[in-house]
C-alpha positions as CSV (number, residue, x, y, z in Angstrom):
1,M,0.1,-0.1,0.0
2,T,1.3,3.4,-0.9
3,L,0.2,6.4,1.2
4,K,0.0,10.1,-0.5
5,N,2.5,12.2,1.2
6,F,6.5,11.8,0.8
7,S,8.1,10.0,3.9
8,F,11.1,8.3,4.8
9,N,11.8,5.9,7.9
10,V,14.7,4.1,8.9
11,L,13.9,0.5,9.9
12,N,17.2,-1.2,10.8
13,T,20.6,0.0,11.3
14,Q,24.2,-1.6,11.7
15,N,26.6,1.2,12.5
16,H,26.2,3.8,9.8
17,A,24.7,1.7,7.3
18,R,20.9,1.9,7.2
19,V,17.9,0.0,5.8
20,G,15.0,2.3,5.2
21,K,11.8,2.9,3.0
22,I,10.8,6.0,1.2
23,N,7.1,6.3,0.3
24,T,6.0,8.3,-2.6
25,S,2.2,8.6,-4.2
26,K,3.8,5.8,-7.2
27,G,5.2,3.4,-4.8
28,M,7.5,2.1,-1.7
29,I,11.4,2.3,-2.5
30,D,13.5,-0.1,-0.4
31,T,16.7,1.6,0.8
32,P,19.4,1.1,0.1
33,T,18.4,1.5,-3.4
34,F,20.2,2.3,-6.9
35,M,18.1,4.1,-9.6
36,P,18.9,3.4,-13.2
37,V,19.6,6.4,-15.3
38,G,17.1,7.1,-17.9
39,T,18.2,10.5,-18.8
40,V,15.8,11.3,-21.9
41,G,12.9,9.2,-20.8
42,T,14.5,5.3,-21.4
43,V,17.1,3.4,-19.7
44,K,19.3,2.5,-22.6
45,A,18.5,-0.7,-24.2
46,V,16.5,-2.3,-21.5
47,F,12.8,-2.0,-21.5
48,I,10.8,-0.9,-18.3
49,D,9.0,-4.5,-18.1
50,D,12.5,-6.0,-18.0
51,L,13.6,-3.2,-15.3
52,L,10.4,-4.4,-13.0
53,K,11.9,-8.0,-13.0
54,T,15.2,-7.0,-11.8
55,G,13.7,-5.3,-8.6
56,T,14.0,-1.9,-9.9
57,Q,11.9,0.5,-7.9
58,I,12.9,3.9,-9.2
59,I,14.4,5.3,-12.2
60,L,15.7,8.7,-12.8
61,G,15.4,11.0,-15.7
62,N,17.0,14.5,-16.3
63,T,15.5,17.8,-16.5
64,Y,18.1,19.3,-19.0
65,H,17.8,16.8,-21.5
66,L,13.9,16.2,-21.6
67,M,13.5,20.2,-22.0
68,L,15.3,19.7,-25.1
69,R,13.7,16.5,-26.4
70,P,11.1,15.6,-26.7
71,G,9.9,19.0,-25.0
72,I,8.1,19.3,-21.6
73,K,4.6,20.5,-23.5
74,R,4.7,17.1,-25.7
75,I,5.4,14.9,-22.4
76,N,2.9,17.2,-20.5
77,D,0.2,17.1,-22.9
78,F,0.5,13.3,-22.7
79,G,-0.3,13.5,-18.9
80,G,3.4,13.6,-17.5
81,L,6.9,11.8,-17.6
82,H,5.5,8.4,-16.0
83,K,2.6,7.9,-18.6
84,Y,4.7,9.3,-21.7
85,I,7.4,6.4,-21.1
86,N,5.1,3.7,-19.3
87,C,6.7,4.0,-16.4
88,K,4.8,2.9,-12.8
89,I,7.2,3.3,-10.5
90,P,8.7,6.3,-8.9
91,I,10.8,8.8,-10.8
92,L,13.4,11.0,-9.5
93,T,14.4,14.0,-11.7
94,D,18.3,15.8,-11.8
95,S,17.7,19.3,-11.9
96,G,20.6,20.1,-14.8
97,G,22.9,21.1,-12.3
98,F,25.2,18.3,-13.9
99,Q,24.8,20.0,-17.1
100,I,26.3,22.9,-15.8
101,M,29.6,21.0,-15.5
102,S,29.4,18.5,-18.3
103,L,28.3,21.0,-20.8
104,S,30.1,23.9,-19.6
105,K,31.5,25.0,-22.6
106,F,28.0,25.6,-24.1
107,M,26.9,27.5,-20.6
108,K,27.6,30.7,-18.5
109,I,26.0,30.9,-14.8
110,D,24.2,34.4,-13.7
111,R,23.5,34.4,-10.4
112,E,19.7,36.0,-10.8
113,K,19.3,34.4,-14.4
114,G,20.6,31.0,-13.5
115,A,22.3,28.5,-16.1
116,I,22.5,30.2,-19.4
117,F,23.1,27.3,-22.2
118,N,23.7,27.6,-25.6
119,S,21.7,24.1,-26.9
120,H,24.5,21.2,-27.4
121,I,22.0,20.0,-30.1
122,D,21.1,23.4,-32.2
123,G,22.8,25.9,-30.5
124,E,19.7,27.8,-29.3
125,K,19.9,29.8,-26.4
126,F,18.0,29.6,-23.3
127,V,18.1,30.2,-19.5
128,L,17.6,27.7,-16.7
129,S,16.7,29.4,-13.6
130,P,16.2,27.7,-10.0
131,E,12.7,28.4,-10.7
132,K,12.4,27.4,-14.1
133,S,14.0,24.0,-13.0
134,I,11.4,23.2,-10.4
135,Q,8.8,24.4,-12.8
136,I,9.6,22.0,-15.5
137,Q,10.2,19.0,-12.8
138,K,6.5,19.6,-11.6
139,E,5.3,19.6,-15.1
140,L,7.0,16.2,-15.3
141,N,4.8,15.0,-12.3
142,S,8.5,13.8,-10.9
143,D,8.1,12.0,-7.6
144,I,11.6,13.4,-6.4
145,V,12.8,16.7,-7.3
146,M,16.2,18.0,-7.3
147,V,17.3,22.1,-6.5
148,L,19.2,23.5,-9.2
149,D,22.9,23.7,-8.0
150,E,26.3,24.2,-9.7
151,C,27.9,21.1,-9.9
152,P,31.6,21.9,-10.2
153,K,34.4,20.3,-12.1
154,F,37.3,18.6,-9.7
155,T,39.1,21.4,-7.9
156,N,41.2,22.3,-5.1
157,D,40.4,25.4,-5.3
158,K,38.8,26.4,-2.0
159,K,37.6,29.8,-2.8
160,K,35.9,28.4,-6.1
161,L,34.5,26.0,-4.1
162,T,33.2,28.6,-1.4
163,N,31.5,30.5,-4.2
164,V,29.8,27.4,-5.4
165,I,28.4,26.8,-2.2
166,D,27.3,30.5,-1.9
167,L,25.6,30.4,-5.5
168,S,24.2,26.8,-4.5
169,T,22.7,27.8,-1.1
170,D,21.1,30.9,-3.0
171,W,19.8,29.0,-5.7
172,A,18.3,26.1,-3.0
173,K,16.2,28.6,-1.4
174,R,14.8,29.7,-4.3
175,S,14.2,26.2,-5.4
176,K,12.5,25.5,-2.1
177,L,10.1,28.8,-2.3
178,E,9.2,27.6,-6.2
179,F,8.6,24.0,-4.8
180,G,5.8,25.5,-2.7
181,S,3.8,22.7,-0.3
182,H,3.9,19.2,-2.4
183,S,3.1,16.7,0.5
184,N,3.0,14.0,-2.4
185,K,7.0,15.0,-3.5
186,G,10.2,15.1,-2.2
187,L,12.6,18.0,-2.7
188,F,16.4,17.2,-2.3
189,G,18.9,19.6,-1.2
190,I,22.6,19.2,-2.6
191,I,25.5,19.1,-0.5
192,Q,28.8,21.0,-2.6
193,G,32.1,21.6,-0.8
194,G,34.9,19.4,-2.7
195,L,36.9,17.4,-0.4
196,Y,37.1,19.6,2.2
197,K,35.5,18.7,5.3
198,D,34.9,22.4,6.5
199,L,33.1,23.3,3.4
200,R,31.1,20.0,3.2
201,L,29.5,20.8,6.7
202,K,29.1,24.4,6.1
203,S,27.1,23.5,2.8
204,L,25.2,20.9,4.6
205,K,24.4,23.4,7.6
206,E,22.9,25.4,5.4
207,L,20.9,23.0,3.7
208,V,19.6,21.8,6.6
209,Q,18.0,25.1,8.0
210,I,16.5,25.5,4.3
211,N,14.8,22.3,5.6
212,F,14.5,19.6,2.7
213,D,13.1,16.3,2.4
214,G,16.2,14.5,1.5
215,Y,19.9,15.5,1.2
216,A,22.0,14.8,-2.0
217,I,26.1,14.7,-1.5
218,G,26.9,16.3,-5.2
219,G,30.4,17.0,-6.5
220,L,31.7,13.5,-6.5
221,A,32.6,11.1,-8.8
222,V,34.2,13.9,-10.8
223,G,37.4,12.7,-10.8
224,E,38.4,11.9,-7.1
225,N,39.6,8.6,-6.0
226,Q,37.4,6.1,-4.1
227,N,39.6,6.9,-0.9
228,Q,39.0,10.6,-1.0
229,M,35.2,9.9,-1.7
230,F,35.1,7.7,1.1
231,S,36.7,10.1,3.1
232,V,34.2,13.0,2.3
233,L,31.5,10.8,3.5
234,D,33.4,10.0,6.7
235,D,33.7,13.7,7.1
236,I,29.8,14.5,7.1
237,K,28.2,11.1,8.1
238,D,27.6,12.1,11.8
239,S,26.1,15.4,10.6
240,M,23.9,14.4,8.5
241,P,19.7,14.5,9.4
242,R,19.3,10.7,10.8
243,D,15.4,11.0,9.6
244,K,16.1,12.3,5.9
245,P,17.3,9.8,2.7
246,R,20.7,10.5,1.8
247,Y,21.8,10.5,-2.0
248,L,25.2,9.6,-3.6
249,M,24.8,11.2,-7.0
250,G,26.3,9.6,-9.8
251,V,27.6,6.7,-8.1
252,G,29.1,4.1,-8.8
253,M,31.0,1.1,-9.1
254,P,29.6,-2.1,-7.1
255,A,32.5,-1.0,-4.4
256,D,31.9,2.4,-4.3
257,I,28.2,1.5,-3.4
258,L,29.3,-1.1,-0.8
259,G,31.7,1.3,0.7
260,S,29.2,4.4,0.6
261,V,26.5,2.3,2.3
262,K,29.1,1.8,5.3
263,R,29.0,5.4,5.6
264,G,25.2,5.9,5.7
265,V,24.4,6.4,1.9
266,D,20.5,5.3,1.1
267,M,20.7,6.1,-2.7
268,F,22.4,5.8,-5.8
269,D,22.3,6.4,-9.4
270,C,24.8,5.6,-12.3
271,V,25.1,5.2,-15.7
272,I,28.2,2.6,-15.3
273,P,25.6,-0.7,-15.7
274,T,24.2,0.7,-19.0
275,R,27.3,1.9,-20.5
276,S,29.3,-1.1,-19.4
277,G,26.8,-3.1,-21.0
278,R,27.0,-1.2,-24.4
279,T,30.7,-2.1,-24.4
280,G,30.7,-5.7,-23.6
281,L,31.8,-5.6,-19.7
282,A,29.7,-7.4,-17.1
283,F,29.5,-7.3,-13.6
284,T,29.3,-10.4,-11.6
285,W,29.5,-12.2,-8.3
286,Q,33.0,-13.2,-9.0
287,G,34.3,-9.8,-10.3
288,K,34.2,-7.9,-13.9
289,I,33.9,-10.0,-17.1
290,N,35.3,-8.1,-20.5
291,L,33.2,-10.3,-23.0
292,R,35.1,-8.9,-25.6
293,N,38.1,-11.0,-24.7
294,S,38.7,-14.0,-27.2
295,K,39.3,-16.3,-24.2
296,Y,35.4,-16.3,-23.9
297,K,34.8,-17.8,-27.2
298,Y,34.4,-21.2,-26.3
299,D,33.2,-20.7,-23.1
300,N,29.7,-22.2,-23.1
301,S,28.8,-21.3,-19.0
302,P,26.5,-18.9,-18.4
303,L,27.5,-14.9,-17.1
304,D,26.9,-15.7,-13.4
305,K,25.5,-19.1,-12.3
306,N,24.0,-17.1,-9.1
307,V,22.1,-14.7,-11.1
308,T,18.5,-13.9,-10.2
309,L,16.8,-13.4,-12.9
310,K,17.2,-16.9,-14.8
311,S,16.0,-16.1,-18.3
312,L,19.4,-14.4,-18.6
313,N,21.2,-18.0,-17.7
314,K,20.1,-19.1,-21.5
315,Y,23.0,-17.3,-23.0
316,S,26.3,-18.4,-22.6
317,K,29.9,-16.3,-22.5
318,N,30.6,-17.4,-25.7
319,Y,27.4,-16.3,-27.3
320,L,27.4,-13.3,-25.8
321,N,31.1,-12.7,-27.3
322,H,30.0,-13.1,-30.7
323,L,27.2,-10.8,-30.4
324,I,29.6,-8.0,-28.6
325,N,32.0,-8.6,-31.2
326,S,29.8,-8.6,-34.0
327,N,28.4,-5.1,-32.9
328,E,24.9,-6.8,-32.5
329,I,22.2,-4.7,-30.8
330,L,21.1,-7.6,-28.6
331,A,24.3,-7.9,-26.9
332,S,23.6,-4.3,-25.4
333,M,20.5,-5.4,-24.5
334,L,21.2,-8.4,-22.7
335,I,24.5,-7.4,-20.8
336,S,23.0,-4.3,-19.7
337,L,19.9,-5.9,-18.6
338,H,22.2,-8.6,-17.1
339,N,24.3,-5.7,-15.1
340,L,21.5,-3.9,-13.8
341,N,20.1,-7.1,-12.3
342,F,23.0,-7.5,-10.9
343,Y,23.2,-4.3,-9.2
344,Q,19.6,-4.7,-7.9
345,Q,20.7,-8.0,-6.5
346,L,23.6,-6.2,-4.7
347,M,21.0,-3.7,-3.4
348,L,19.2,-6.8,-2.0
349,E,21.6,-8.4,-0.4
350,I,23.0,-5.2,1.4
351,R,19.7,-4.8,2.5
352,Q,19.3,-8.4,3.9
353,S,23.0,-8.2,5.5
354,I,22.1,-5.2,7.3
355,K,19.1,-6.5,8.6
356,N,20.8,-9.6,9.9
357,G,23.7,-7.8,11.4
358,T,26.0,-9.2,9.0
359,F,26.8,-6.3,6.6
360,D,30.1,-5.7,8.1
361,E,30.9,-9.2,6.7
362,F,29.4,-8.8,3.6
363,H,31.3,-5.5,3.1
364,D,34.6,-7.1,3.4
365,K,33.9,-10.1,1.5
366,Y,32.8,-8.2,-1.8
367,I,34.4,-4.9,-1.4
368,N,38.0,-6.2,-3.3
369,I,36.0,-8.5,-5.9
370,I,33.2,-6.9,-7.4
């Protein structure tokens, strides 16, 4: 049963690792959770129905890209993003803040106006303000809405990072005001500050004062190494609100997820499972497998005998090697689905181990394997 109000409850803990439930009007989300990335309204090479078979409970879309194609009016006229893409589970939409970094050569920032872009598609000029980003996400009927922030490139320039926080906090306030009162949606603030503990805590404190439904850790997975990322999480984990979900944006590899759950993170998203699937890289409980490798040409075993989606075991490494090296679309579909299923199986095992009080052993067993 789902309720009308957005809510979050922590159900079990083991040290900092947490099991919880996010309630939305579109369904419940068990945490820790992994959100497949459907940037333009599709998780690449995977049907929505197949995603549901993996245990996926929420996917991610992107404000900037959906605004350009197919355009918000087309989606809104159809009844919102869920109906447009035939998705019955919750959707989180990123605000466009990541594109401020990734498409920086097409963009400049004006504190009052927002991010001024020249479309990477046709060069058309448009402005994405904090208010506009929220308006678009509300028109998309997103279940979890992100504030617009400035996501900086990896830097040790403390002055620059301080300016990023100043701008992002101002935009967070404007986003909250525009969001208004929506009990059936969640609005998340985004913590910045690079690798500096004092800046991260400053950003967090300012966002907590604004009071959001959840808190995301931004500005990671942008060039730092894993130890640096874990250090940032260690710096802030005891200061994060205990009654709000914590979302580490753009992360990551399975080992990154394991280590981050250990430090109290509840939500993740990343393109790695599907991007890797399109290049022939598969994730298994025995480690990563590069299916382009010639050693799999005569290997008739399935990708992973422990896979929960049993239909995937119908296809041998031999056959998948043939498909990927022949540039067949089916290779991308099968390996991407396998990877997403592995990620969801990983999240399920993580949740179960926290409930059983065995997460530390599970973490230590797999942190250097997967």
